[in-house]
C-alpha positions in Angstrom: 0.0 0.0 0.0 1.3 3.4 -0.9 2.3 5.9 1.7 -0.1 8.7 2.6 1.3 11.8 0.9 0.9 14.3 3.8 1.3 11.7 6.5 4.6 9.9 5.6 5.2 8.6 9.1 2.0 6.6 9.2 1.8 2.9 8.1 -1.3 3.0 5.9 -1.9 -0.7 6.3 -2.6 -0.2 10.0 -4.5 3.1 9.9 -8.2 2.6 10.6 -10.7 5.1 9.2 -13.5 5.3 11.8 -17.1 5.2 10.5 -20.4 5.0 12.2 -20.9 1.5 10.7 -17.8 0.3 12.6 -19.4 1.5 15.8 -22.3 -1.0 15.5 -22.6 -3.2 18.6 -21.3 -6.7 18.3 -21.3 -9.8 20.5 -23.7 -11.2 23.2 -25.9 -8.3 24.4 -28.9 -10.2 25.6 -27.7 -10.2 29.3 -28.2 -7.3 31.7 -25.2 -4.9 32.0 -22.7 -6.4 34.4 -21.4 -4.1 37.1 -18.6 -4.9 39.6 -18.4 -2.8 42.7 -15.3 -2.3 44.9 -15.3 -0.5 48.3 -12.3 0.5 50.4 -13.0 -0.3 54.1 -13.0 -3.4 56.3 -14.9 -1.8 59.2 -18.1 -3.5 60.4 -19.9 -0.2 60.0 -18.3 0.9 56.8 -19.8 3.9 55.1 -18.0 3.2 51.8 -19.7 -0.2 51.9 -23.1 1.3 52.8 -22.7 3.8 49.9 -21.7 1.0 47.5 -24.7 -1.1 48.6 -27.1 1.9 48.1 -25.7 2.4 44.6 -26.1 -1.3 43.9 -29.8 -1.1 44.7 -30.2 1.7 42.2 -28.3 -0.1 39.5 -30.3 -3.3 40.0 -33.5 -1.2 39.7 -32.2 0.0 36.3 -31.7 -3.6 35.3 -28.0 -4.3 35.9 -26.6 -7.5 37.3 -24.4 -6.3 40.2 -21.7 -8.1 42.1 -19.9 -6.5 45.1 -16.4 -7.8 45.9 -15.7 -8.3 49.6 -12.1 -7.2 50.2 -11.8 -9.0 53.5 -9.0 -11.5 53.5 -7.5 -10.2 50.2 -3.7 -10.3 50.8 -1.5 -7.4 50.1 -0.5 -7.3 46.4 2.6 -9.3 45.8 2.6 -11.2 49.2 1.0 -14.4 47.8 0.9 -16.2 44.5 -1.6 -15.0 41.9 -3.6 -18.3 42.3 -4.8 -17.2 45.8 -8.6 -17.7 45.9 -9.4 -14.0 46.7 -7.1 -12.8 43.9 -8.6 -15.3 41.4 -12.1 -14.2 42.5 -11.3 -10.5 42.0 -9.8 -11.0 38.6 -12.6 -13.2 37.4 -15.1 -10.6 38.4 -13.1 -7.9 36.5 -13.2 -10.1 33.4 -17.0 -10.7 33.9 -17.7 -7.0 34.3 -18.7 -4.4 31.7 -18.7 -1.5 34.1 -17.3 -0.9 37.6 -17.9 1.4 40.6 -15.0 2.2 42.9 -15.9 3.7 46.3 -13.3 4.6 49.0 -13.1 6.5 52.2 -10.6 9.4 52.4 -7.8 8.6 54.7 -4.9 11.1 55.2 -6.1 12.9 52.1 -5.9 9.8 49.8 -7.6 6.5 49.0 -7.3 3.7 51.6 -4.8 0.9 51.4 -7.8 -1.5 51.2 -9.0 0.3 48.0 -5.6 0.6 46.4 -4.7 -3.1 47.2 -7.7 -4.2 45.2 -6.7 -2.1 42.2 -3.1 -3.2 42.5 -4.2 -6.9 42.2 -5.9 -6.1 38.8 -3.2 -6.5 36.1 -3.1 -4.4 33.0 -2.6 -7.6 31.0 -3.3 -11.3 31.5 -1.7 -12.8 28.5 -3.6 -11.3 25.6 -6.5 -10.2 27.8 -6.8 -6.8 29.6 -9.2 -7.2 32.5 -10.0 -3.5 33.0 -9.6 -2.1 29.5 -12.8 -0.8 27.9 -14.9 -1.0 31.1 -16.9 2.0 32.2 -16.1 3.3 35.7 -17.9 5.5 38.2 -16.0 6.8 41.2 -17.3 7.7 44.7 -15.9 8.7 48.1 -17.1 9.1 51.7 -15.5 11.7 54.0 -15.4 11.8 57.8 -15.4 15.6 57.8 -16.0 18.3 55.2 -16.4 17.5 51.6 -13.3 16.6 49.6 -12.5 15.4 46.1 -9.1 14.0 46.8 -10.2 10.4 46.5 -12.4 10.7 43.4 -9.6 12.5 41.7 -7.1 9.8 42.6 -9.6 7.1 41.5 -10.0 8.9 38.2 -6.2 8.8 37.7 -6.1 5.1 38.5 -9.1 4.4 36.2 -7.3 6.2 33.3 -4.2 4.2 34.0 -6.2 1.0 33.9 -7.6 2.1 30.5 -11.2 2.4 31.7 -13.8 4.9 30.5 -14.5 7.0 33.6 -17.8 8.8 33.5 -17.8 12.6 34.1 -20.2 12.5 37.1 -19.0 11.5 40.6 -20.1 11.4 44.2 -18.5 12.7 47.3 -20.4 12.4 50.6 -19.1 14.6 53.5 -19.7 13.7 57.1 -20.9 10.3 56.0 -21.9 9.4 59.6 -24.8 11.8 59.3 -26.0 10.5 56.0 -26.7 6.9 56.9 -29.2 5.5 59.4 -28.6 2.7 61.9 -29.5 0.1 59.3 -26.9 1.5 56.9 -29.4 3.0 54.5 -28.7 6.4 53.1 -31.0 9.2 54.2 -32.8 11.4 51.6 -30.6 14.4 50.6 -29.0 16.1 47.7 -26.1 13.8 48.2 -28.4 10.8 47.7 -29.8 12.4 44.6 -26.3 12.8 43.3 -25.6 9.1 43.8 -28.7 8.4 41.7 -27.4 10.7 39.0 -24.0 8.9 39.0 -25.5 5.4 38.7 -27.9 6.6 36.0 -25.0 8.0 34.0 -22.9 4.9 34.5 -25.8 2.6 33.4 -26.4 4.7 30.3 -22.7 4.8 29.4 -22.3 1.1 29.9 -25.2 0.4 27.5 -23.5 2.7 25.0 -20.0 1.1 25.4 -20.7 -2.6 25.6 -20.4 -4.3 22.2 -18.2 -1.5 21.1 -15.4 -1.5 23.6 -13.1 -3.8 21.5 -13.3 -1.4 18.5 -13.0 1.8 20.7 -9.8 0.4 22.3 -8.2 -0.9 19.1 -5.1 1.4 18.7 -3.0 2.2 15.7 0.3 2.0 17.6 -0.5 -1.5 18.9 -1.6 -2.7 15.5 1.6 -1.3 14.0 3.7 -2.9 16.7 2.2 -6.3 16.2 2.8 -6.0 12.5 6.5 -5.1 13.1 6.9 -8.0 15.5 5.4 -10.4 12.9 7.7 -9.1 10.2 10.8 -9.5 12.5 9.7 -13.1 13.5 9.3 -14.0 9.8 12.7 -12.6 8.9 14.3 -14.7 11.7 12.8 -17.9 10.2 14.4 -17.2 6.8 
């Protein structure tokens, strides 16, 4: 194939020309949207878990299939082999999911170790599979005091690093101890309404993304690299 006149550095064989037809959904779409939820606390009365469970109820009402991962007994990343049952469970849930929700308390101005440990166990690659790439992501945090956005900002950074599509909306609940009753249910408030907004947006974006994620995450640089490796391998066989 001839070089592109005004783009001489591009390999034309690997350059995709996006069209609306190529954005048509593909694959098995008969099942409900699959959402994995992670929270960042091991406390018995965990407000990040309460917020996660409240969000799960909203997603289930929209029609999603929701699974909440329990971080209890998940070892620190790197301390045990990757075939540890909790690690296998987490990674299988990531592969199962089409969208995710991450919710962490703020501790010392950052995400908790419990939250980060779960993310650290999710590899960017498992052979030819990327467990997090192309999934939608919503981020939430609970605060012990005044409202902060340190955690959701950090979670956004991590989501981008994990090649996830993080939705614009987010939830930050200040003085969380005031926002939940004794049964762990969230009281009516503007903060609750915001959680509904976030889950509504996540559900919509997951519907838009699924069946299209493979195409949307197919990159020129990676196609070009694969071709170069194939050429090198063929030359070595000569």
